[in-house]
C-alpha positions, 0 to 999 in steps of 0.5 A: 570481468566484474569481481563480486564482493566477499559474502562477509562484506555483503552481510556486513553492509546489509547489517548496517542497512538494517540498523539504518532502516530500524533507526529510520523507522523510529525517526519517521514515526516520530516526525509523522507524530508531529501531525498525526496522534495515534494510529501507530498500527496504520502507520506501520502498515503504510511503512510496510507497504512502502518498504515492500514496494507495494500499495495500500488501501486505507479504509475509514470514516471521514475525519480520521486524518487519512489524507494528512497521514499520507501527506505526512509520510510523503513529507517525511520521505522527501518524495514528490506527492500528488493527490487525486480527488476521485469524483464521478466525472473524473476521466482517465486522462485526468489521471494519466495525462493527455496529448495536446497540439502545440504550434511552433511559433517560428515554423508554424509546424504543429506537433503533439506534446504529452502533458503529464498527469498527476500519476507522475509522482512518487506518492499518489494519494487516490482520495475516495477511490470508489467514487469514480467509475470503473473506467477511470479506476482502471487508469491506475491498473497499469501504473500500479503493476508495471509502474508505467503509463501508456497513452496514445500508443506511447509508454511512459515510465514512472519515477521510482519509488512509486506507490499508491495510497488510496482511501475509501469511506466504508459507510457511504455507499450511495454514488460509489463504485466498488473496486473490481477484484483485479484492482483490489488484488493490486493493493498489497494491504488493506488498512483499517483506520479506526477512531482514536482513544479518548486521550488521543482525541483530546490531544488531537483537539488541543493540537489542531485548534491552536495557531501552530502548524507543525512541520516535518523534517525528511528522514529518507531520500528517494535514493535511500528508500530505493536502497532499503526496498532492495534490502527488504527483498534480500532479507531471508525467508526460511522455508517454513515462512514460505510454506506457511504463506502459501498454505494461508493463501490456499486455505482461503480457496473453497475448492482447495483440500486445505480449506476449512468448512467456514471457507467452503460455506462463506467464500466464493473466491479466495486469495490468489498467488499474489497474496502468498507473495505479499505475505512473504514480502510483508513478513520481510519488511516487518523483520527489516523494520525491527532490525532483524535479519530474517523473517519469521512466522510471527511476521507472517501472522502480523500482516496476514489480516491486512493482506488477505481480507480484501482478497476474499469474495464472500457469498450470500451466506456470509452476508446473511449470517453477518460473517466478515472477512476478518472473522474468516481470516482469523479462523484460517490463521488459527488453523494454519498455526 
């Protein structure tokens, strides 16, 4: 019979891991800062999703270094990186891979062999994910949820850690295909990448118009990251944190008794149970990133907007009045406090 470690030993080990995680966060942000100037909030959001084992959707206009940001995080984590440029003619097999017929030169016998697609990596950059039709977008669904791919009746597991970081341009709608709600729900966070400040933009121009190409030194290995992902799940979430997360999600549903008037007036469909789970997981990740051994209500509030805004289906009244998901989430968060 296997002997379990004393609780104190486990607690000491987790305490050491928390210190390592907090230190690794600082080192990772410092390494990424060699290429990316500013965007600290977005980078913290990406790291939150990675540590919680979730996926993130980056929304921002072209030229804000979204692609470089994802590439830099992958480099700092020493993970296999794969970029998929989504286009209208992209096929599901271009993502997952396909079977090809090979002939054995010695026997002349032919057999099918599966050629892995770009989805078989640790970090997947789904660039401009809304530029490809829903049929191809759906090729990511199984990979994002079950971390496996099924092709021609055979299922192939994806190597851990695995997460998808997708980008989307919010201003150009011609030739795009809105992501289905089922796929949006699989993204833990929607992170908005904004314009840099004037000072940051001046530094960006100075840094990117010279002859030097800054490098990045890896901070964590894949095995270390997996260990820290398990640590995040072991971070305690007090009952009040779980209750608040569930209350927040339920308040976004128009038919729920807790729903405020703004939800009933402007929302057709609210967030599902996955939002409650991600609110708690996000809170745990934020606590761990700060080196704290327990999640609190401030952590829930920090991730609430990124978790909830892409899960609300607004109605015509909201569009006509200019009411946004951000406004509604802010109202719900205020009432749940």
